[in-house]
C-alpha positions as CSV (number, residue, x, y, z in Angstrom):
1,M,-51.5,-164.4,58.8
2,L,-49.4,-161.6,57.3
3,K,-50.5,-158.9,59.7
4,N,-47.9,-159.9,62.3
5,P,-44.8,-161.4,60.6
6,A,-41.9,-159.1,60.0
7,D,-40.9,-158.3,56.4
8,G,-38.1,-160.8,56.3
9,F,-40.4,-163.7,57.3
10,A,-43.4,-163.0,55.1
11,F,-42.3,-164.7,51.9
12,G,-40.9,-167.7,53.7
13,I,-44.1,-168.1,55.7
14,V,-46.3,-167.9,52.6
15,L,-44.1,-170.5,50.8
16,E,-44.2,-172.8,53.8
17,T,-48.0,-172.4,54.1
18,L,-48.5,-173.4,50.4
19,L,-46.3,-176.4,50.9
20,E,-48.3,-177.4,54.0
21,L,-51.4,-177.6,51.8
22,I,-49.9,-180.6,50.2
23,T,-47.8,-182.0,53.1
24,Y,-50.8,-182.1,55.5
25,Y,-53.4,-183.0,52.8
26,R,-55.3,-179.7,53.4
27,I,-55.5,-179.4,49.6
28,V,-58.4,-181.9,49.8
29,V,-60.6,-179.1,51.0
30,F,-60.2,-177.4,47.6
31,L,-60.7,-180.5,45.5
32,P,-64.3,-179.7,44.5
33,T,-63.2,-176.3,43.3
34,I,-60.2,-177.7,41.5
35,V,-62.3,-180.5,39.8
36,L,-65.0,-178.0,38.7
37,F,-62.3,-175.7,37.3
38,V,-60.6,-178.5,35.4
39,L,-63.9,-179.7,34.0
40,F,-64.7,-176.2,32.8
41,L,-61.3,-176.0,31.1
42,I,-61.7,-179.2,29.2
43,S,-65.4,-178.7,28.4
44,S,-66.5,-177.6,24.9
45,R,-67.2,-173.8,25.0
46,K,-69.7,-174.3,22.1
47,A,-71.6,-177.0,24.0
48,L,-71.7,-174.8,27.1
49,A,-73.0,-171.9,25.1
50,E,-75.9,-174.0,23.8
51,L,-77.1,-175.0,27.3
52,T,-80.3,-173.2,28.2
53,F,-82.3,-173.2,31.5
54,T,-85.9,-172.1,31.9
55,N,-86.8,-170.2,35.0
56,N,-90.1,-171.1,36.8
57,I,-90.9,-168.4,39.4
58,K,-93.1,-170.8,41.4
59,K,-90.3,-173.4,41.7
60,V,-87.7,-170.7,42.5
61,L,-89.9,-169.3,45.3
62,I,-90.6,-172.8,46.7
63,T,-86.9,-173.6,46.6
64,L,-85.9,-170.3,48.3
65,I,-88.6,-170.7,51.0
66,A,-87.4,-174.3,51.7
67,L,-83.8,-173.2,51.9
68,I,-84.5,-170.3,54.2
69,S,-86.7,-172.6,56.4
70,I,-83.9,-175.2,56.6
71,F,-81.4,-172.5,57.4
72,F,-83.3,-171.1,60.3
73,V,-84.3,-174.5,61.6
74,S,-80.6,-175.5,61.5
75,L,-79.6,-172.4,63.3
76,N,-82.2,-173.0,66.0
77,N,-80.9,-176.6,66.4
78,Y,-77.3,-175.4,66.5
79,F,-77.9,-172.9,69.3
80,N,-79.8,-175.5,71.3
81,M,-76.9,-177.9,70.9
82,K,-74.3,-175.2,71.7
83,A,-76.2,-174.3,74.9
84,I,-75.7,-177.9,76.1
85,D,-72.1,-178.4,74.8
86,A,-70.8,-174.9,75.6
87,P,-67.7,-174.9,73.4
88,V,-65.1,-172.3,74.2
89,E,-64.7,-169.4,71.8
90,S,-61.6,-170.9,70.0
91,M,-63.7,-173.9,69.2
92,T,-66.7,-172.0,67.9
93,S,-65.9,-172.0,64.2
94,T,-65.0,-175.7,64.1
95,Y,-68.1,-176.6,66.2
96,A,-70.4,-174.5,64.0
97,I,-69.0,-176.0,60.8
98,Q,-69.3,-179.5,62.1
99,N,-72.8,-179.1,63.5
100,L,-74.3,-176.5,61.1
101,G,-72.3,-176.9,57.9
102,V,-69.8,-174.8,56.1
103,Y,-72.1,-172.7,53.9
104,P,-74.8,-172.1,56.6
105,Y,-72.1,-171.0,59.0
106,Y,-70.5,-168.5,56.6
107,L,-73.9,-167.3,55.4
108,G,-74.9,-166.7,59.0
109,Q,-71.8,-164.6,59.5
110,L,-72.6,-162.7,56.4
111,L,-76.1,-162.0,57.7
112,G,-74.7,-160.9,61.1
113,V,-75.8,-163.9,63.1
114,E,-74.1,-163.8,66.5
115,F,-72.1,-167.0,67.0
116,D,-70.1,-165.7,70.1
117,T,-70.5,-167.5,73.4
118,D,-72.8,-166.0,76.0
119,Y,-70.5,-166.7,79.0
120,E,-72.7,-165.3,81.7
121,E,-75.5,-167.6,80.7
122,I,-73.3,-170.7,80.4
123,L,-71.5,-170.0,83.6
124,E,-74.7,-168.9,85.4
125,I,-73.2,-165.6,86.5
126,E,-76.0,-163.0,87.3
127,D,-74.3,-160.7,89.7
128,N,-71.0,-159.8,91.3
129,E,-71.4,-162.5,94.0
130,D,-71.7,-165.1,91.3
131,L,-68.7,-163.6,89.5
132,Y,-66.6,-163.8,92.7
133,E,-67.6,-167.3,93.6
134,A,-66.9,-168.6,90.0
135,F,-63.4,-167.3,89.9
136,N,-62.5,-167.8,93.5
137,E,-62.8,-171.5,93.0
138,Y,-59.7,-171.3,90.9
139,N,-57.9,-168.5,92.7
140,K,-54.6,-169.5,94.2
141,N,-53.5,-166.2,95.8
142,K,-54.7,-167.4,99.2
143,A,-53.1,-168.3,102.5
144,S,-54.7,-171.7,102.2
145,Y,-56.6,-173.5,99.4
146,V,-57.3,-177.1,98.5
147,N,-56.0,-178.5,95.2
148,F,-58.6,-180.1,93.0
149,F,-56.4,-183.0,91.8
150,D,-54.8,-184.3,94.9
151,G,-57.0,-182.9,97.7
152,N,-54.0,-181.4,99.5
153,T,-53.8,-178.0,101.0
154,Y,-51.4,-175.4,99.6
155,S,-50.5,-171.8,100.2
156,N,-49.3,-168.6,98.4
157,H,-46.3,-168.9,100.8
158,L,-44.1,-171.8,99.7
159,M,-41.8,-173.2,102.2
160,I,-38.6,-175.0,101.2
161,E,-39.7,-178.2,102.9
162,D,-42.8,-178.2,100.8
163,A,-40.9,-177.6,97.5
164,V,-39.4,-180.2,95.2
165,D,-37.0,-182.5,96.9
166,N,-34.0,-181.5,94.8
167,L,-34.3,-177.8,95.5
168,Y,-31.1,-176.2,96.8
169,V,-30.9,-172.7,98.2
170,D,-27.4,-171.4,98.8
171,P,-26.9,-169.6,102.1
172,E,-25.6,-166.6,100.2
173,L,-29.1,-166.2,98.9
174,S,-31.1,-167.0,102.0
175,T,-31.1,-169.0,105.2
176,N,-34.8,-168.6,105.6
177,S,-37.2,-171.6,105.1
178,D,-39.7,-169.4,103.3
179,L,-39.2,-169.0,99.5
180,T,-41.5,-166.0,99.3
181,G,-39.4,-162.9,98.8
182,I,-36.2,-164.8,98.3
183,F,-35.4,-162.6,95.3
184,K,-36.8,-159.4,96.8
185,D,-35.1,-156.2,95.6
186,K,-33.0,-158.2,93.1
187,N,-32.9,-157.2,89.4
188,L,-34.9,-159.3,86.9
189,V,-33.9,-160.1,83.3
190,L,-36.8,-162.0,81.8
191,I,-35.7,-163.4,78.5
192,H,-38.3,-164.4,75.8
193,L,-36.9,-167.2,73.6
194,E,-38.4,-167.7,70.2
195,S,-39.7,-171.2,69.3
196,F,-37.4,-173.2,71.6
197,N,-39.0,-176.7,71.8
198,Q,-38.0,-179.0,74.7
199,F,-37.3,-181.9,72.3
200,L,-34.1,-180.1,71.2
201,L,-32.8,-180.8,74.7
202,D,-34.4,-184.3,74.9
203,H,-32.7,-185.5,71.8
204,P,-29.1,-186.6,72.7
205,E,-27.5,-185.8,69.3
206,I,-29.2,-182.4,69.1
207,R,-28.3,-181.6,72.7
208,S,-24.7,-182.4,72.0
209,F,-24.5,-179.1,70.1
210,M,-25.7,-177.2,73.2
211,P,-22.9,-177.7,75.7
212,F,-23.4,-174.3,77.4
213,M,-27.0,-175.3,78.1
214,D,-25.7,-178.2,80.2
215,A,-23.4,-175.8,82.2
216,I,-26.1,-173.2,82.9
217,F,-28.7,-175.9,83.7
218,A,-26.4,-177.3,86.4
219,E,-26.6,-173.9,88.1
220,S,-30.3,-173.2,87.5
221,F,-33.7,-174.3,88.5
222,V,-34.9,-176.1,85.4
223,F,-38.5,-176.9,84.2
224,N,-38.4,-180.3,82.4
225,N,-42.1,-180.5,81.7
226,F,-43.0,-176.9,80.7
227,Y,-45.8,-176.0,78.2
228,N,-46.9,-172.9,76.3
229,N,-50.4,-171.4,76.7
230,V,-50.5,-169.6,73.4
231,G,-53.4,-169.1,71.0
232,M,-53.8,-167.3,67.7
233,G,-51.5,-164.5,69.0
234,V,-48.5,-167.0,69.3
235,S,-45.5,-165.0,70.4
236,S,-47.6,-162.1,71.8
237,D,-49.8,-164.7,73.7
238,G,-46.6,-166.1,75.2
239,E,-45.8,-162.7,76.6
240,L,-49.4,-162.2,77.7
241,A,-49.4,-165.5,79.7
242,V,-46.1,-164.8,81.4
243,L,-46.7,-161.1,82.1
244,T,-50.3,-161.3,83.3
245,G,-50.8,-165.0,84.3
246,L,-53.9,-165.2,82.1
247,N,-54.7,-167.7,79.4
248,P,-55.2,-166.1,75.9
249,S,-58.6,-166.8,74.4
250,G,-57.1,-168.6,71.5
251,D,-59.3,-167.2,68.7
252,E,-57.9,-163.7,68.5
253,T,-54.7,-161.6,69.2
254,L,-55.3,-159.5,72.3
255,Y,-52.4,-157.2,71.3
256,W,-54.4,-156.1,68.3
257,E,-57.8,-156.3,70.0
258,Y,-56.5,-153.8,72.6
259,D,-57.1,-150.9,70.1
260,K,-60.9,-151.4,70.4
261,T,-60.9,-153.1,73.8
262,P,-58.5,-151.2,76.1
263,Y,-58.0,-153.9,78.7
264,E,-57.2,-153.1,82.3
265,L,-55.1,-156.1,83.4
266,T,-52.7,-156.6,86.3
267,S,-49.1,-157.5,85.2
268,L,-45.6,-158.2,86.4
269,V,-44.6,-154.8,84.9
270,Q,-47.1,-152.9,87.0
271,Y,-46.1,-154.7,90.2
272,F,-42.4,-154.0,89.6
273,N,-43.3,-150.4,88.9
274,L,-45.0,-150.2,92.2
275,E,-41.7,-151.4,93.8
276,N,-39.9,-148.5,92.0
277,Y,-38.2,-150.7,89.5
278,Y,-37.1,-149.3,86.1
279,T,-38.9,-151.5,83.5
280,K,-37.7,-151.8,79.9
281,A,-38.6,-154.0,77.0
282,I,-36.1,-154.7,74.2
283,H,-36.8,-156.2,70.8
284,G,-35.0,-156.3,67.5
285,D,-38.0,-155.8,65.3
286,K,-40.1,-152.8,64.3
287,E,-41.9,-151.2,67.2
288,V,-45.3,-151.7,65.5
289,F,-44.8,-155.5,65.3
290,Y,-47.7,-157.0,67.3
291,N,-48.8,-153.5,68.2
292,R,-46.1,-153.5,70.9
293,D,-45.5,-149.7,70.6
294,V,-49.0,-149.4,72.1
295,I,-49.2,-152.5,74.3
296,Y,-45.9,-152.1,76.2
297,P,-46.5,-148.6,77.6
298,E,-50.3,-148.6,77.8
299,L,-51.3,-152.2,78.8
300,Y,-48.3,-153.3,80.7
301,G,-46.8,-150.0,81.7
302,F,-43.2,-150.4,80.7
303,D,-41.1,-147.3,81.3
304,D,-39.3,-147.7,78.1
305,F,-39.4,-149.8,74.9
306,Y,-36.3,-150.1,72.7
307,A,-37.0,-151.4,69.2
308,I,-35.2,-151.7,65.9
309,E,-35.7,-148.0,65.1
310,D,-33.8,-147.1,68.3
311,F,-31.0,-149.5,67.5
312,I,-30.6,-148.0,64.0
313,E,-30.8,-144.5,65.4
314,D,-27.9,-145.4,67.8
315,G,-25.7,-146.7,64.9
316,Y,-26.7,-150.3,64.1
317,V,-26.5,-150.8,60.3
318,I,-28.8,-153.6,59.3
319,E,-27.1,-154.1,55.9
320,D,-23.7,-154.7,57.6
321,G,-25.0,-157.3,59.9
322,Y,-23.5,-157.9,63.4
323,V,-20.0,-159.2,63.9
324,F,-20.5,-161.5,66.8
325,D,-17.1,-163.2,66.6
326,Q,-14.3,-161.0,65.3
327,E,-11.6,-163.6,65.7
328,N,-13.4,-165.9,63.2
329,N,-15.0,-163.0,61.3
330,L,-18.5,-164.4,61.9
331,V,-21.2,-161.9,60.9
332,H,-24.9,-162.4,61.5
333,H,-26.9,-161.0,58.6
334,S,-30.7,-160.7,59.0
335,P,-33.4,-158.0,58.4
336,W,-33.5,-157.4,62.2
337,I,-31.2,-156.8,65.1
338,S,-29.0,-159.9,65.8
339,D,-29.8,-161.7,69.1
340,F,-26.1,-161.6,69.8
341,H,-26.4,-157.8,69.8
342,L,-29.6,-158.0,71.8
343,A,-27.7,-159.9,74.5
344,D,-24.7,-157.5,74.4
345,Y,-27.1,-154.5,74.6
346,T,-29.0,-156.0,77.5
347,Y,-25.7,-156.3,79.5
348,D,-24.8,-152.7,78.7
349,V,-28.2,-151.5,79.9
350,G,-27.9,-153.5,83.1
351,K,-24.4,-152.3,83.8
352,N,-25.3,-148.7,83.3
353,L,-28.3,-149.1,85.6
354,E,-26.1,-150.5,88.4
355,T,-25.2,-146.9,89.4
356,S,-28.9,-146.2,89.9
357,S,-30.5,-146.5,93.3
358,N,-33.5,-148.3,91.8
359,P,-33.5,-151.9,90.7
360,Y,-34.5,-152.8,87.2
361,F,-36.7,-155.3,85.2
362,L,-35.4,-155.9,81.7
363,F,-37.4,-157.8,79.1
364,P,-35.3,-158.7,76.0
365,I,-37.3,-160.6,73.3
366,T,-35.2,-162.7,70.9
367,M,-36.1,-162.8,67.2
368,M,-34.8,-166.2,66.1
369,G,-35.2,-169.0,65.4
370,H,-38.5,-168.2,63.8
371,T,-40.3,-170.2,61.2
372,P,-39.3,-170.9,58.5
373,Y,-35.9,-170.8,60.3
374,D,-33.9,-168.7,57.8
375,F,-31.1,-166.3,58.7
376,D,-29.1,-168.8,60.7
377,P,-25.6,-167.2,61.0
378,Y,-24.0,-170.6,60.7
379,G,-25.9,-171.6,57.5
380,G,-29.4,-173.0,57.9
381,L,-29.3,-175.9,55.4
382,R,-25.7,-177.0,56.3
383,E,-25.4,-180.8,56.2
384,D,-22.4,-181.3,58.4
385,Q,-24.2,-180.9,61.8
386,F,-26.7,-183.8,61.3
387,P,-25.6,-185.7,58.2
388,E,-27.5,-188.8,59.2
389,Y,-30.8,-186.9,58.8
390,V,-30.2,-184.9,55.6
391,D,-31.9,-187.3,53.3
392,L,-34.6,-188.3,55.8
393,I,-36.2,-185.1,57.0
394,Q,-37.7,-182.0,55.3
395,N,-35.6,-178.9,54.8
396,I,-37.5,-176.9,57.4
397,T,-36.9,-179.5,60.0
398,L,-33.2,-179.6,59.2
399,R,-33.0,-175.8,59.4
400,Y,-34.7,-175.9,62.8
401,I,-32.5,-178.6,64.4
402,N,-29.4,-176.8,63.0
403,Y,-30.6,-173.8,65.0
404,S,-29.7,-175.7,68.2
405,K,-26.2,-174.3,68.0
406,Y,-27.6,-170.8,67.7
407,Y,-29.9,-171.2,70.7
408,N,-26.9,-172.4,72.7
409,D,-24.7,-169.5,71.6
410,I,-27.2,-166.7,72.1
411,I,-28.1,-167.9,75.6
412,Q,-24.3,-168.1,76.4
413,R,-23.9,-164.6,75.1
414,F,-26.1,-163.2,77.9
415,F,-23.3,-164.4,80.3
416,M,-20.1,-164.3,78.2
417,D,-18.9,-161.9,75.5
418,E,-17.3,-163.1,72.3
419,Y,-13.9,-163.5,74.0
420,G,-15.3,-165.6,76.9
421,N,-15.2,-162.8,79.4
422,D,-17.9,-162.7,82.0
423,Q,-20.9,-160.4,81.2
424,T,-23.3,-161.6,83.9
425,L,-25.1,-158.8,85.7
426,D,-24.7,-158.4,89.5
427,D,-27.7,-158.8,91.8
428,A,-29.7,-160.1,88.9
429,V,-32.1,-163.1,88.4
430,Y,-32.4,-164.4,84.9
431,V,-35.6,-166.1,83.9
432,F,-35.7,-167.8,80.4
433,Y,-38.9,-169.1,78.8
434,S,-39.8,-170.0,75.2
435,D,-43.0,-168.5,73.7
436,H,-44.2,-171.5,71.7
437,G,-43.1,-174.5,69.8
438,S,-41.5,-174.9,66.4
439,G,-44.6,-176.1,64.5
440,I,-42.7,-179.0,62.9
441,K,-45.8,-181.2,62.6
442,N,-44.7,-183.0,59.4
443,G,-43.9,-186.4,60.8
444,D,-40.2,-185.7,61.1
445,L,-40.3,-186.0,64.9
446,S,-41.0,-189.7,64.4
447,I,-37.8,-189.9,62.3
448,L,-35.7,-187.9,64.8
449,F,-36.8,-190.0,67.7
450,D,-36.9,-193.3,65.8
451,K,-40.4,-194.2,66.9
452,E,-43.8,-193.9,65.4
453,L,-45.4,-191.0,67.3
454,T,-49.2,-190.8,67.6
455,A,-50.8,-187.5,66.6
456,M,-51.4,-186.6,70.3
457,E,-47.9,-187.5,71.3
458,E,-46.5,-185.3,68.6
459,R,-48.8,-182.4,69.6
460,R,-47.6,-182.8,73.2
461,M,-43.9,-182.6,72.2
462,L,-44.6,-179.5,70.0
463,Q,-46.3,-177.7,72.9
464,Q,-43.5,-178.5,75.4
465,V,-41.0,-175.7,75.5
466,T,-38.0,-174.6,77.6
467,A,-37.9,-172.6,80.8
468,F,-35.4,-172.1,83.6
469,I,-34.4,-169.7,86.4
470,Y,-30.7,-168.7,87.0
471,A,-29.8,-166.7,90.0
472,P,-26.0,-166.2,89.8
473,S,-23.7,-165.3,92.6
474,N,-21.9,-162.0,92.4
475,D,-18.5,-163.3,93.0
476,T,-18.4,-167.2,93.2
477,Y,-17.5,-169.1,90.1
478,V,-17.8,-172.7,89.1
479,T,-16.5,-174.7,86.1
480,H,-18.6,-177.1,84.0
481,G,-16.7,-178.6,81.1
482,N,-15.2,-175.8,79.1
483,Y,-17.2,-173.1,80.8
484,T,-16.5,-171.1,83.9
485,I,-19.7,-169.3,85.0
486,R,-21.1,-167.9,88.2
487,K,-22.4,-170.3,90.8
488,G,-26.2,-170.5,90.8
489,L,-27.8,-169.6,94.2
490,I,-30.9,-171.7,93.7
491,T,-30.9,-175.0,91.7
492,G,-33.2,-177.9,91.2
493,E,-35.5,-179.5,88.6
494,Q,-39.3,-179.5,88.2
495,D,-40.6,-182.7,86.5
496,M,-44.3,-181.9,87.0
497,V,-46.4,-180.1,84.5
498,R,-45.9,-176.3,84.5
499,S,-46.8,-173.6,82.0
500,Q,-46.3,-169.9,81.3
501,I,-49.1,-168.8,83.7
502,D,-47.3,-170.6,86.5
503,L,-44.2,-168.7,85.8
504,Y,-46.2,-165.5,86.5
505,R,-47.1,-166.6,89.9
506,T,-43.6,-168.0,90.6
507,I,-42.0,-164.6,89.9
508,I,-44.6,-162.7,92.0
509,E,-43.9,-164.9,95.0
510,L,-40.1,-165.2,94.7
511,F,-39.8,-161.4,94.4
512,D,-42.6,-160.8,96.9
513,L,-44.4,-158.4,94.5
514,P,-47.4,-156.4,95.8
515,A,-50.1,-158.6,94.3
516,H,-52.0,-158.4,97.7
517,D,-55.5,-159.8,97.0
518,D,-55.3,-159.7,93.2
519,M,-56.4,-163.2,92.0
520,Y,-54.0,-165.4,90.1
521,F,-54.6,-168.9,88.9
522,G,-51.2,-170.7,88.3
523,V,-49.3,-172.9,90.7
524,H,-45.8,-172.2,92.1
525,G,-43.1,-173.5,89.8
526,M,-41.0,-175.0,92.6
527,S,-43.9,-176.7,94.5
528,V,-45.2,-180.3,94.2
529,E,-48.7,-179.1,93.5
530,P,-50.3,-180.9,90.5
531,T,-51.8,-178.7,87.8
532,Y,-52.5,-178.7,84.1
533,A,-51.4,-176.6,81.1
534,L,-53.7,-175.3,78.5
535,D,-52.8,-174.8,74.9
536,N,-55.3,-172.2,73.8
537,R,-54.9,-172.6,70.1
538,L,-55.8,-176.3,69.8
539,T,-57.4,-176.5,73.3
540,D,-55.1,-179.3,74.3
541,V,-54.5,-180.1,78.0
542,A,-51.3,-181.4,79.5
543,L,-51.5,-183.1,82.9
544,D,-48.9,-185.2,84.6
545,P,-50.4,-188.6,83.8
546,Y,-51.8,-187.8,80.3
547,F,-52.3,-185.3,77.5
548,F,-55.8,-184.8,75.8
549,S,-57.9,-182.6,73.7
550,L,-60.8,-180.5,75.2
551,R,-62.5,-180.8,71.8
552,N,-62.6,-184.6,72.0
553,R,-61.5,-186.1,75.3
554,N,-61.0,-189.5,73.6
555,R,-58.0,-188.1,71.8
556,I,-55.5,-188.8,74.5
557,Y,-51.9,-189.8,75.0
558,P,-51.2,-192.4,76.3
559,D,-54.2,-193.9,74.6
560,D,-54.9,-196.3,77.5
561,E,-55.8,-193.4,79.8
562,Q,-59.2,-191.9,80.4
563,V,-60.4,-188.4,81.4
564,S,-63.1,-188.4,84.0
565,D,-66.1,-186.2,83.8
566,E,-65.0,-184.4,87.0
567,V,-61.6,-183.5,85.5
568,Y,-62.9,-182.6,82.1
569,N,-65.6,-180.3,83.5
570,Y,-63.3,-178.7,86.0
571,I,-60.8,-177.7,83.3
572,M,-63.5,-176.8,80.7
573,R,-65.1,-174.5,83.3
574,Y,-61.7,-172.8,83.9
575,K,-61.2,-172.3,80.2
576,L,-64.6,-170.7,79.9
577,L,-63.9,-168.4,82.8
578,S,-60.5,-167.5,81.3
579,D,-62.2,-166.5,78.0
580,Y,-64.9,-164.7,79.9
581,L,-62.3,-162.7,81.8
582,L,-60.9,-161.3,78.5
583,S,-64.4,-160.7,77.0
584,K,-64.6,-157.3,78.7
585,S,-61.9,-154.7,79.1
586,D,-62.5,-154.1,82.9
587,L,-63.7,-157.5,84.1
588,Q,-60.5,-158.4,85.9
589,K,-60.4,-155.0,87.5
590,T,-64.0,-155.5,88.7
591,L,-63.1,-159.0,90.0
592,N,-60.1,-157.8,92.0
593,E,-62.1,-154.9,93.4
594,I,-64.7,-157.4,94.7
595,N,-61.9,-159.6,96.2
596,H,-60.4,-156.6,97.9
597,E,-63.6,-155.8,99.8
């Protein structure tokens, strides 16, 4: 848990984790140990010292033989059951503990028993032909393919007439009916937002503190039903899903696994590099955070990575904070680079690159809000923003919803400086996405929305995050409320389920990147094609009609829905294939080479 959080988060995360032991009743797991310890403390030391036990070698041997026999019989039964049920890797520990037992499972791990999934056996893949056929069933980089859910035919070239009804394309951008390549040769600013849950926008009172979001959404293509795909790697998994279009396995952090498994994956960065773009990642934390100093140049192929060490070398003083509003003397103090400065720096980089003959792809990664939602420049536990909830919700929830003003203001900062002057980049497309949800699973969502949410409804809300695409005009301005911003050249809303891997495909096709015959598995963000979103940490699945758990399909929202065998098996097989794809460093490369033949 402490391998990835930055220094300033570590203590707060530990404290919140200890509190969660009580809040979510996890302390029950430790009750036997606590009871035994208390009994030991209150017991008479003299009486304990007088206790004696006689050892009988025969009985000890019989007991050991019996235990060993039971252990191996249990193991055999477990592997027989697993061969039938085929749980995905992220379910393995839970499945083993439920069907084998806590102590046998950990004893097996201690003895080196291999609990990993044999994907090739389960998926019945014996050769390259089987490999191709298995993945090609889900491949959507085709001129024509049939969607599993509605039986309709779709293509990797989306036409405007086949997109969502409310899509508007300004003639300044294109007069063509084909959306493929509509952003070709434009600059891309792909902005990673930390922990921005959609429910902040769905709650009217919280949204009232985000007026700029209303203005920018009016000029953007907005995803109203967008989900994360993250697993154990959380923020890094969000990057992985968007930049590679692949689902993380859920049980490990690929960014750290890369050191021993040097993956060869296709990515947006590589495709933009092939188009002679300058590619740069920007983050306000240490370069070693999530192993990014290795991952960005080696796995993705970024030309440059600018981290906190570079900011400091160029004059940023952490101790002084960042004055983001000189008129009101507002200073953002935190152990990292302020996201206000991140936005200002991104603009400066883009403006300097405008003199270059090559286009650019910038990837700024925001730092906050991050659990436990400290370092809010406006004061995290202030009670004036939502006084009606102060005595009803927990402090961490109050700090999070107070962050709504910060989210609004840092997004605004990418387009306006502190004086309200335009700092939107020319010939640029801005794509915003949030990496994952807030983790506020303490019952406070029921209070905020004044309804008793089921566990699955709450999980759905926590996995639903924000994403939108803004393609501003170079010289046409519009006014929304108190904000004058550049007119958006492509607008609309997507109400169907979409997720981070779909954003990958959407960017590839809108920019007409050279993916050629490389397989990808998401759907186009602007199409009407039905799909599903996988949360790879809990293995939950979001579809348009319902939300359910792959671990137990009877856990579903709404609870009057049912998951058919066909739908369950189709999605489960895709999840197994996704995990299999990341089980070997060069498997995707092999798969694409087969597809190119």
